[in-house]
N, C-alpha and C positions, 0 to 999 in steps of 0.2 A: 433317647431324649427324655429328660425328666417330664413327668406329667404336667407340672406347673408351667414349664416352658411351652409345651404343646398347646395348652389351653390359652396361654397368653398370645401366642401367634395366631391362633384361630380367632380370638377376640379382636386382634388388631385388623384382621382381614375384614371383619364385619363393620369396622368404623369407616365413615365417609372420608375420602381423601381430601384433606384441606388444601392440598397443593394442586388439585386437579386443574384449575384454571391456568395457573402459572406453568404447569407442565405442558398443557396443550399449547400455550403460547411459545414455549421453548421449542417444542416439536415443530410448530409451524415455521418459526424462524430458521431452524436447522434444515428443514426440508426445502424451504424457499431458496436458501443459499447452497443447496446441493451438498450438504454435509461439510462445508468448508469453514464454517464459523466455530471457533472454540468458545469456551465459557466467557472469556473476557469480552469478545465482540457481541455475544448474545446478551450478556449483562448490559452493555451499553444500548443495544437495540431495545431491550426491555424497558430501560429507563425512558427512552424516546416514546415508548408506547404507554407510559404511565404506570409501570410496575416498578416500584421502588423497593427492591430487596437487596440483601447483601450479596456481593459477588461470590462469596464462599458457598452460599446456599445454592446459587445457580450451578456452581461446580459440583456440589453434592447431588443435586437433582439430576444433572446430566449423567453423573456416574451411575445413579440408580436406574436411569433410563437407557443406559448403555449407549450414550451418544458421545462421539469423539470426533474432532476435526481431522481431516486428512493431513498427513505429513507433507510439508512442502519440499520441493526439490531446490537445490541451489542453481542459480543462473550461471551459465557458462561463459558468456561474453565478457571479455576484459579489454578495456581500451588503453590500459597502461602500456607504454612502449619505452619507458625510461624517461630521463630528463631531456626532452626534446624541445623545450620552450620555457616559458615563464611560469613559475609556480607561485602559490599564494599561501599565507599563513592560515591556520585553522581558527577562524573567528567565532565559530559556533560552539566549539568545545562541548559537544553533546547536549547543549541546551537548545533543543530543537524547536520548542513552541515559541511562536511570536506573540507579542502583545497587541498587535494590530496588523491589518492586511499589508502584504508586501514588505514586511520588516525582515523576515527570514524566509528565503526561498531556496528550493533544492532542485537539482537537475542531475540526470544521469542517462545512460543508454542501456537498454536491455534487449535481449535477443529471443525471438520465437522461431523455433526450427520446425519445418515441415519437410516431407520428402521432396516437394517441389522447390524448396529453397528456404531462405531465412527472411524474417521481417524484423525490423529494429524500431523500437519505440523510444522516443526522447521527450519526456514531459518536463514541465516546471510545476513544482508543488509549492503551495503556500503553507508555511509553518503555523499560520494563525488558525486555520480551520482544516488543514489537510486537503484543501480543494486543489483540483488540477486547474491551474491557470490557463495552460494551453499545452499542446503537444504536437509532435510530428511523427509520421510513420514513413519508413524508407526501406528499400530493398538492400541498401548499403549504408553502413554506419560512417558516413563521410562528413566532411566539414560543412557541406551545404545543408545537411539535415540540421545540424546544431545552429547554424546561422539563421535558417528559416524559423526554427523554434524560438530563438531569441527575439526575432522581429515580431513574431506573433504574440509572445508573452509580455513583451515590454514595448508597446507602441507609443507611449507618451514620451515627451522630450526629456523629462528628468524624473528620477526616482531617488529622492533624498532619503538617506538612511537605510536603503535596501541592501541586504547581503544576499549574494547568490552562491550557494555552497555546492561543490561538486567533488568528485575524486580527482586524481592526478592524471586522468586520461589525456591522450595526446590532443584531443579536440579542445580541451580546456586549458592546455598550455599554449595553444596557438595564439599568435600575436593579434589576429583578427578578433578573437574572443575577448581578449583583454581590452582591445581598442573599443569594442562595442560597449562593454561595461563602463569604461572610463567616460565615454561620451554621454552616457545615461546617468552618471553619478552613482552607479552601483558598485559596491565593494565586492571583489571576488574572495572566496574562502574555499580552502581545499582540505580534505581529510588527509591524515597521515598515511603513508604507504603501509599496507598490511594491517590497518586498524579498522576492521569491519564495524565496530560500535560507533565510530565517527560518522558512519553512513546510515545510522539506525532508521531514520525516517524513510529514506529512499528504499532501503532493503525491505522494510516492512511493507511499503506500498507495492513493490514489485512482487513480493511473496504472496500477498493477499490477492493481487490481480491475477497472477498465473494460477493460483489454487482455485479461484472462483470460476475461471472461464477457459483454462488451457490444459493444465495437468489432468490427465485422465480423459480429456475430450479431444485430443489431437486428431484422432481418426474422423471426427465429425466435420473437420474443416477440409473441404475438397480442393481448396486453392488458397493462395496467399491473399487474393482479393476478398474472399469470404472471411478470412481471418481478420483482415484489415477492417472490414465493416463491423465485425463483432466487437473488436476492441474499441472502435469509435462509439458505438452504441453504448457499451458498458461505461466508458468514460463519462458520457453524458448522463447516464443513469446514476453513476456514482456521485457526481456533483449535485444532482437533484435530491438524492436521499442520503447525503453524507451523514455518517454517524459522528456526532460531535461530543467530546467530553464535556461534562457539566460539573 
């Protein structure tokens, strides 16, 4: 190593770290979320906390700090069983964000598997603020679960201008699903078969949820009841401290 380079590096070590405060905040956010947040979500959380820095700087500092989010696993449950009922056009066309509450809503079913059995989560998300409007948990991904979820998420008589987007799962092709939406003034929308980007908002939600509280922690859940309680608590906390894009 050239002498000039050596002395430059020694001199740099003597300088105070101007990023000390922001790095401490990054580390705190990373640790709080158990290593599940990547630089994008940490950047958004920093903005919520009053740190207005470029997302590229957050990425660079996390690289220096050797912080990286855990890789998510793909969900296994698939509700598609062919054309077994009524389908709908894709009205969302990957424009996921709504301009007001209940304008663009999203639903799906995902699976949590434990040695004891499986638990299925069916939420309704609001594209306006990514809030969980309501959800149901069931030991079986049946029609009753979806019907209960709809009744909880849409209790009013009429929802003018609301779109509810789903995949082409058999539950969403069922006549009772379409009848409920029609009576509420809700327009159904469905992603195209085999087009994951059409489901971007739901896929992101499920990925973050499972990474934050399930993947790597499966053995900590001794029963499906315990897992169900953990999901319920997390959903409540998520709505209370939702990271919003500004």
